[in-house]
VOBA-1610 file (N, C-alpha, C; in pm, whole numbers, padded with zeros to 5 digits, always signed):
BEGIN
Met+00090-00111-00006Met+00002+00002-00003Met+00096+00132-00001Lys+00067+00221-00082Lys+00127+00342-00086Lys+00073+00461+00001Leu+00165+00519+00056Leu+00109+00629+00165Leu+00100+00752+00068Ser+00015+00828+00124Ser-00032+00967+00066Ser+00102+01072+00094Ala+00115+01171+00032Ala+00211+01266+00060Ala+00202+01322+00209Glu+00083+01338+00252Glu+00070+01379+00396Glu+00102+01281+00484Met+00097+01160+00450Met+00146+01048+00552Met+00304+01048+00533Arg+00361+01052+00428Arg+00495+01080+00411Arg+00559+01179+00487Ala+00490+01288+00484Ala+00544+01415+00562Ala+00520+01390+00729Phe+00428+01307+00755Phe+00413+01279+00888Phe+00533+01174+00930Glu+00580+01091+00842Glu+00684+01005+00885Glu+00824+01096+00887Thr+00830+01185+00827Thr+00959+01273+00827Thr+00922+01340+00964Arg+00823+01415+01022Arg+00805+01453+01134Arg+00842+01358+01248Ile+00812+01232+01233Ile+00842+01144+01360Ile+00967+01107+01352Gly+01031+01102+01235Gly+01159+01044+01210Gly+01175+00907+01189Tyr+01047+00834+01127Tyr+01049+00690+01110Tyr+00983+00665+00970Arg+01043+00582+00910Arg+00990+00530+00778Arg+00935+00384+00790Phe+00811+00366+00750Phe+00743+00256+00776Phe+00777+00154+00653Gln+00814+00016+00705Gln+00825-00081+00607Gln+00690-00151+00562Thr+00591-00146+00679Thr+00454-00188+00643Thr+00368-00069+00661Pro+00332+00025+00541Pro+00252+00135+00560Pro+00121+00111+00642Glu+00064-00007+00602Glu-00074-00036+00664Glu-00078-00012+00800Leu+00039-00022+00865Leu+00046-00012+01022Leu+00021+00132+01079Leu+00093+00214+00979Leu+00062+00366+01010Leu-00080+00401+00986Ile-00123+00356+00873Ile-00273+00387+00839Ile-00361+00337+00962Arg-00336+00218+01003Arg-00440+00172+01113Arg-00427+00243+01224Ala-00294+00294+01268Ala-00266+00378+01396Ala-00339+00509+01373Leu-00353+00560+01250Leu-00404+00683+01247Leu-00575+00690+01215Thr-00641+00572+01220Thr-00768+00549+01186Thr-00841+00537+01322His-00932+00646+01352His-01026+00650+01451His-01122+00551+01411Pro-01197+00490+01541Pro-01301+00394+01536Pro-01425+00446+01464Ser-01437+00579+01449Ser-01565+00649+01371Ser-01538+00629+01234Met-01410+00563+01183Met-01375+00546+01044Met-01364+00401+01029Ser-01384+00307+01112Ser-01347+00180+01102Ser-01473+00120+01022Ser-01420-00011+00963Ser-01537-00087+00893Ser-01492-00227+00879Pro-01560-00322+00821Pro-01517-00465+00822Pro-01388-00457+00735Ser-01366-00381+00652Ser-01236-00387+00570Ser-01141-00275+00616Arg-01157-00212+00725Arg-01078-00103+00751Arg-01058-00102+00913Glu-00936-00165+00965Glu-00912-00172+01131Glu-00914-00028+01188Asp-00934-00012+01298Asp-00928+00120+01380Asp-00796+00085+01485Asn-00760+00193+01537Asn-00647+00203+01623Asn-00642+00178+01778Gln-00757+00107+01809Gln-00781+00091+01941Gln-00701-00021+02009Arg-00677-00132+01928Arg-00575-00239+01974Arg-00440-00191+01973Leu-00405-00109+01899Leu-00268-00056+01881Leu-00257+00036+02008Glu-00352+00120+02027Glu-00352+00206+02133Glu-00309+00131+02281Phe-00367+00016+02288Phe-00361-00068+02412Phe-00206-00105+02407Leu-00162-00142+02298Leu-00010-00207+02289Leu+00078-00074+02310Gly+00058+00031+02243Gly+00152+00150+02257Gly+00158+00203+02391Asp+00064+00194+02470Asp+00063+00256+02601Asp+00145+00155+02693Arg+00159+00034+02660Arg+00250-00049+02744Arg+00385-00031+02695Val+00408-00010+02566Val+00548+00021+02526Val+00613+00157+02566Leu+00513+00254+02570Leu+00556+00386+02624Leu+00606+00365+02757Gly+00511+00290+02844Gly+00539+00272+02987Gly+00656+00216+03018Leu+00710+00104+02935Leu+00833+00030+02951Leu+00956+00120+02929Val+00948+00199+02818Val+01056+00287+02789Val+01060+00386+02881Met+00964+00451+02940Met+00982+00552+03036Met+01027+00504+03171Ala+00992+00372+03211Ala+01038+00316+03321Ala+01188+00293+03320Glu+01237+00241+03211Glu+01363+00207+03189Glu+01448+00343+03194Thr+01409+00451+03128Thr+01461+00585+03119Thr+01483+00636+03250Leu+01377+00650+03351Leu+01376+00697+03461Leu+01462+00640+03566Leu+01474+00497+03541Leu+01561+00423+03631Leu+01713+00463+03605Ala+01734+00471+03465Ala+01869+00512+03426Ala+01911+00656+03456Glu+01815+00734+03463Glu+01847+00879+03481Glu+01879+00918+03637Asp+01823+00835+03703Asp+01841+00856+03851Asp+01852+00727+03920Glu+01963+00679+03947Glu+01987+00540+04009Glu+01963+00540+04165Thr+01944+00651+04218Thr+01915+00667+04361Thr+01783+00688+04413Ala+01695+00723+04321Ala+01549+00760+04330Ala+01471+00624+04397Ser+01390+00660+04480Ser+01312+00560+04537Ser+01185+00537+04428Glu+01104+00436+04471Glu+00983+00399+04403Glu+00875+00533+04407Gly+00878+00597+04533Gly+00802+00700+04548Gly+00831+00830+04479Gln+00969+00823+04463Gln+01010+00943+04373Gln+00986+00919+04221Leu+01001+00793+04193Leu+00974+00764+04056Leu+00841+00765+03984Ala+00748+00716+04078Ala+00615+00694+04034Ala+00557+00830+03991Pro+00544+00944+04051Pro+00488+01052+04000Pro+00559+01106+03850Arg+00683+01096+03863Arg+00766+01120+03722Arg+00695+01054+03617Phe+00698+00924+03647Phe+00646+00823+03540Phe+00513+00873+03494Asn+00417+00884+03594Asn+00285+00924+03560Asn+00271+01031+03481Ala+00367+01155+03504Ala+00354+01267+03436Ala+00403+01249+03272Leu+00476+01150+03250Leu+00532+01117+03130Leu+00447+01049+03046Val+00366+00947+03103Val+00275+00860+03020Val+00147+00907+03022Arg+00087+00999+03104Arg-00063+01019+03115Arg-00106+01096+02964Lys-00256+01069+02960Lys-00292+01121+02837Lys-00244+01265+02796Glu-00256+01358+02885Glu-00213+01475+02839Glu-00079+01498+02772Ala+00013+01407+02836Ala+00162+01431+02784Ala+00145+01380+02638Cys+00084+01268+02628Cys+00059+01198+02476Cys-00010+01299+02381Ala-00100+01361+02417Ala-00176+01477+02345Ala-00055+01571+02310Asp+00003+01620+02407Asp+00091+01730+02376Asp+00195+01695+02270Val+00252+01580+02285Val+00346+01536+02189Val+00279+01523+02044Ala+00146+01458+02051Ala+00078+01453+01925Ala+00068+01584+01847Arg+00041+01698+01925Arg+00026+01845+01870Arg+00161+01887+01827Gln+00266+01842+01888Gln+00390+01881+01858Gln+00433+01827+01725Ile+00369+01715+01687Ile+00405+01652+01547Ile+00289+01671+01457Glu+00200+01744+01486Glu+00075+01772+01410Glu+00002+01644+01374Leu+00002+01565+01466Leu-00065+01416+01440Leu-00224+01441+01384Gly-00295+01536+01454Gly-00432+01563+01420Gly-00438+01576+01275Glu-00356+01635+01195Glu-00374+01673+01065Glu-00382+01556+00984Val-00333+01432+01016Val-00338+01325+00949Val-00436+01211+01004Leu-00516+01248+01099Leu-00616+01142+01160Leu-00713+01119+01053Lys-00760+00993+01058Lys-00877+00956+00977Lys-00993+00956+01071Leu-01085+01047+01045Leu-01210+01056+01137Leu-01326+01040+01054Gly-01428+01004+01102Gly-01568+00999+01057Gly-01622+01140+01058Arg-01719+01156+00975Arg-01784+01290+00957Arg-01834+01357+01088Ser-01895+01275+01157Ser-01932+01358+01289Ser-01831+01377+01385Glu-01725+01292+01387Glu-01625+01341+01477Glu-01538+01432+01424Met-01519+01453+01296Met-01458+01564+01239Met-01510+01688+01264Leu-01667+01695+01234Leu-01731+01819+01259Leu-01723+01865+01420Ser-01710+01753+01499Ser-01703+01798+01641Ser-01585+01843+01700Gly-01484+01848+01596Gly-01358+01905+01660Gly-01264+01797+01705Gly-01289+01670+01622Gly-01198+01552+01682Gly-01054+01583+01677Arg-00998+01646+01555Arg-00865+01666+01535Arg-00797+01737+01662Arg-00871+01795+01740Arg-00808+01886+01847Arg-00841+01802+02005Lys-00918+01716+01995Lys-00963+01658+02134Lys-00843+01580+02206Leu-00823+01611+02303Leu-00723+01557+02396Leu-00714+01397+02397Ala-00817+01347+02399Ala-00837+01190+02422Ala-00801+01131+02276Leu-00850+01185+02179Leu-00830+01135+02027Leu-00675+01138+02017Leu-00615+01264+02048Leu-00492+01271+02001Leu-00383+01181+02104Gly-00414+01168+02218Gly-00343+01078+02331Gly-00359+00941+02264Asp-00478+00895+02241Asp-00485+00754+02189Asp-00407+00729+02047Ala-00414+00820+01973Ala-00341+00804+01838Ala-00204+00800+01862Met-00152+00875+01952Met-00009+00890+01973Met+00030+00747+02010Glu-00036+00698+02111Glu+00014+00565+02159Glu-00001+00461+02053Ala-00110+00477+01967Ala-00121+00380+01856Ala+00006+00396+01747Val+00040+00511+01735Val+00159+00528+01634Val+00285+00462+01701Ile+00315+00481+01841Ile+00419+00397+01923Ile+00407+00252+01890Ala+00281+00206+01880Ala+00282+00051+01881Ala+00301+00015+01720Ala+00259+00119+01657Ala+00274+00080+01484Ala+00441+00073+01462Val+00504+00162+01536Val+00650+00159+01507Val+00712+00019+01574Tyr+00644+00001+01688Tyr+00718-00126+01758Tyr+00686-00251+01674Leu+00562-00273+01630Leu+00534-00368+01529Leu+00612-00386+01400Asp+00633-00268+01350Asp+00689-00252+01225Asp+00843-00277+01220Gly+00908-00211+01322Gly+01063-00214+01318Gly+01114-00280+01465Gly+01032-00307+01557Gly+01097-00365+01680Gly+01084-00263+01795Phe+01163-00312+01912Phe+01160-00224+02029Phe+01252-00107+02012Ala+01372-00128+01968Ala+01471-00025+01954Ala+01424+00092+01873Pro+01367+00072+01755Pro+01311+00209+01683Pro+01201+00252+01766Ala+01112+00195+01840Ala+00991+00254+01909Ala+01081+00321+02031Arg+01167+00273+02088Arg+01233+00352+02209Arg+01299+00473+02163Asp+01359+00450+02039Asp+01431+00596+01980Asp+01317+00708+01954Leu+01208+00648+01880Leu+01112+00741+01859Leu+01038+00806+01992Ile+01015+00733+02105Ile+00969+00788+02224Ile+01068+00886+02278Leu+01207+00844+02286Leu+01286+00939+02355Leu+01315+01067+02267Arg+01299+01039+02134Arg+01342+01161+02052Arg+01220+01259+02079Leu+01084+01205+02100Leu+00969+01292+02094Leu+00950+01344+02240Trp+00991+01270+02345Trp+00964+01296+02491Trp+01085+01354+02533Gly+01196+01362+02472Gly+01317+01412+02537Gly+01311+01523+02620Pro+01271+01645+02581Pro+01253+01753+02654Pro+01188+01732+02795Arg+01085+01662+02775Arg+00977+01631+02910Arg+01053+01541+02995Val+01133+01468+02954Val+01200+01378+03047Val+01314+01457+03119Ala+01358+01560+03077Ala+01440+01636+03143Ala+01390+01720+03235Gln+01279+01767+03216Gln+01216+01868+03317Gln+01106+01785+03402Val+01096+01665+03400Val+00995+01584+03469Val+00989+01615+03612Glu+01100+01629+03682Glu+01087+01636+03811Glu+01014+01775+03853Glu+01030+01881+03771Glu+00955+01996+03784Glu+00797+01981+03775Asp+00764+01907+03645Asp+00648+01903+03617Asp+00564+01779+03690Ala+00631+01689+03743Ala+00548+01576+03793Ala+00458+01606+03924Arg+00499+01712+03994Arg+00439+01720+04120Arg+00308+01798+04093Asp+00194+01724+04130Asp+00057+01783+04113Asp+00044+01919+04201Pro+00015+02031+04124Pro+00004+02154+04197Pro-00107+02150+04295Lys-00207+02049+04279Lys-00323+02058+04392Lys-00266+01991+04512Thr-00169+01891+04492Thr-00102+01824+04602Thr-00033+01932+04658Ser+00057+02002+04611Ser+00132+02099+04670Ser+00058+02219+04737Leu-00058+02253+04700Leu-00147+02358+04756Leu-00202+02305+04871Gln-00252+02182+04875Gln-00306+02107+04982Gln-00191+02100+05100Glu-00062+02067+05072Glu+00046+02053+05140Glu+00086+02175+05220Trp+00068+02289+05148Trp+00114+02428+05182Trp-00012+02465+05287Ala-00132+02439+05272Ala-00228+02463+05353Ala-00217+02404+05488Gln-00204+02278+05469Gln-00195+02171+05588Gln-00077+02226+05701Ala+00029+02251+05629Ala+00147+02299+05700Ala+00108+02418+05781Arg+00001+02499+05751Arg-00014+02613+05816Arg-00157+02606+05900Gly-00196+02471+05906Gly-00296+02442+05993Gly-00436+02485+05926Leu-00435+02513+05816Leu-00544+02529+05724Leu-00615+02391+05657Pro-00746+02385+05645Pro-00810+02290+05562Pro-00786+02282+05437Pro-00800+02173+05365Pro-00766+02162+05226Pro-00851+02270+05119Pro-00779+02325+05023Pro-00865+02420+04939Pro-00976+02369+04883Lys-01053+02458+04845Lys-01185+02406+04766Lys-01159+02471+04621Tyr-01242+02379+04533Tyr-01242+02412+04399Tyr-01386+02432+04363Leu-01398+02526+04309Leu-01548+02575+04266Leu-01546+02603+04119Gln-01650+02552+04059Gln-01667+02573+03918Gln-01739+02723+03894Val-01679+02813+03834Val-01719+02949+03814Val-01797+02958+03688Ala-01761+02896+03584Ala-01829+02909+03459Ala-01791+02799+03361Arg-01878+02779+03267Arg-01867+02681+03163Arg-01914+02721+03041Ser-01819+02712+02925Ser-01857+02784+02813Ser-01811+02684+02695Gly-01856+02729+02565Gly-01823+02656+02452Gly-01903+02544+02441Pro-01893+02483+02308Pro-02014+02361+02269Pro-01985+02250+02356Asp-02062+02153+02358Asp-02060+02029+02449Asp-01948+01935+02397His-01895+01948+02256His-01780+01862+02241His-01657+01911+02254Ala-01647+02063+02301Ala-01527+02099+02317Ala-01551+02211+02424Pro-01583+02196+02559Pro-01620+02279+02666Pro-01491+02352+02723Asp-01514+02456+02791Asp-01405+02529+02860Asp-01454+02559+02990Phe-01383+02509+03108Phe-01433+02542+03247Phe-01347+02648+03306Thr-01403+02723+03384Thr-01339+02823+03469Thr-01351+02770+03613Ile-01231+02743+03663Ile-01245+02681+03824Ile-01171+02771+03903Ala-01212+02796+04028Ala-01146+02883+04117Ala-01102+02794+04237Ala-00973+02806+04264Ala-00907+02746+04386Ala-00905+02841+04498Glu-00968+02806+04605Glu-00979+02917+04708Glu-00961+02841+04865Leu-00878+02918+04925Leu-00856+02894+05075Leu-00950+02949+05175Ile-00938+02905+05281Ile-01050+02944+05377Ile-01019+03082+05414Thr-00891+03124+05421Thr-00854+03254+05444Thr-00886+03362+05335Gly-00943+03323+05225Gly-00996+03406+05124Gly-00900+03422+04992Glu-00784+03377+05010Glu-00698+03377+04876Glu-00777+03290+04781Arg-00765+03340+04653Arg-00832+03284+04563Arg-00776+03313+04416Glu-00765+03213+04328Glu-00717+03242+04190Glu-00795+03149+04089Glu-00832+03199+03988Glu-00925+03112+03876Glu-00822+03088+03749Ala-00878+02979+03684Ala-00823+02932+03564Ala-00905+02873+03469Lys-00889+02866+03346Lys-00966+02817+03248Lys-00885+02697+03178Ala-00963+02575+03133Ala-00909+02488+03057Ala-01017+02413+03010Gly-00976+02299+02911Gly-01080+02215+02838Gly-01129+02118+02930Ser-01095+02089+03056Ser-01139+01970+03150Ser-01129+02049+03284Lys-01224+01996+03364Lys-01225+02038+03500Lys-01104+02013+03582Arg-01029+01876+03562Arg-00914+01855+03614Arg-00810+01945+03593Leu-00793+01976+03461Leu-00680+02071+03422Leu-00703+02211+03466Ala-00834+02254+03462Ala-00846+02373+03531Ala-00834+02397+03668Glu-00845+02297+03743Glu-00836+02276+03895Glu-00676+02305+03908Gln-00603+02215+03820Gln-00454+02216+03844Gln-00410+02342+03813Ala-00450+02411+03720Ala-00416+02539+03659Ala-00432+02659+03756Ala-00561+02645+03835Ala-00589+02734+03931Ala-00502+02712+04074Ala-00473+02591+04089Ala-00395+02558+04200Ala-00254+02629+04211Lys-00186+02594+04064Lys-00066+02653+04032Lys-00055+02797+04041Ala-00164+02862+03988Ala-00170+03007+04015Ala-00188+03041+04150Leu-00258+02981+04229Leu-00274+03037+04364Leu-00129+03007+04436Leu-00074+02882+04398Leu+00064+02870+04475Leu+00168+02971+04429Ala+00167+03005+04315Ala+00250+03109+04271Ala+00235+03252+04345Arg+00110+03258+04373Arg+00093+03397+04451Arg+00133+03383+04598Leu+00108+03273+04649Leu+00126+03241+04791Leu+00295+03218+04835Thr+00349+03170+04725Thr+00503+03153+04735Thr+00569+03220+04626Pro+00591+03351+04629Pro+00654+03414+04529Pro+00796+03404+04538Pro+00871+03382+04410Pro+01016+03346+04409Pro+01108+03434+04492Lys+01203+03358+04536Lys+01289+03442+04639Lys+01386+03539+04550Ala+01401+03651+04581Ala+01495+03757+04523Ala+01637+03708+04509
//
């Protein structure tokens, strides 16, 4: 099977040329486009998630030989969670080559976090099946490289840090309040406020409640703990 010019350009962006093009096509086919003669990427997504996990676990162990399991776990989670996969997918413009059904396309599927994250995992699996573990590992380390370098900073959940800040001062945990919701049902935006019992409060907007809560907690922490001069 011959790949389109768009697919060839995508291969260039990820730095891997497929020997079996059908694997790449399947990795980029959303279930909304599946048919008896066209497989979707769900099974590949399942495999890719495991390959990504193994590579990240190996990498983190090699990067810090003294870290405990308790230190490694949050770093690992930060690197393999769906948001991280979706961020990498956006970086390589994966959404531009996703094969979506009409309804999914009209609902903004090319920008949806879950679809991008799933497809990124499927691409990893496709490379693994096409070339083996070494090319899949190389692909992951190439695309995730900067994130691995800064994972210690990013791994800590701002909500956890804010709660610990409050508890250290004898305060109850912060509250998270939904201030507003806007946008269509398929791509909503949530505005969430993080608030302490003492009155300090910050708001943030994001495409999911969880992300908005984290952003609000991060903003409030930044105000409560200004950088030292």
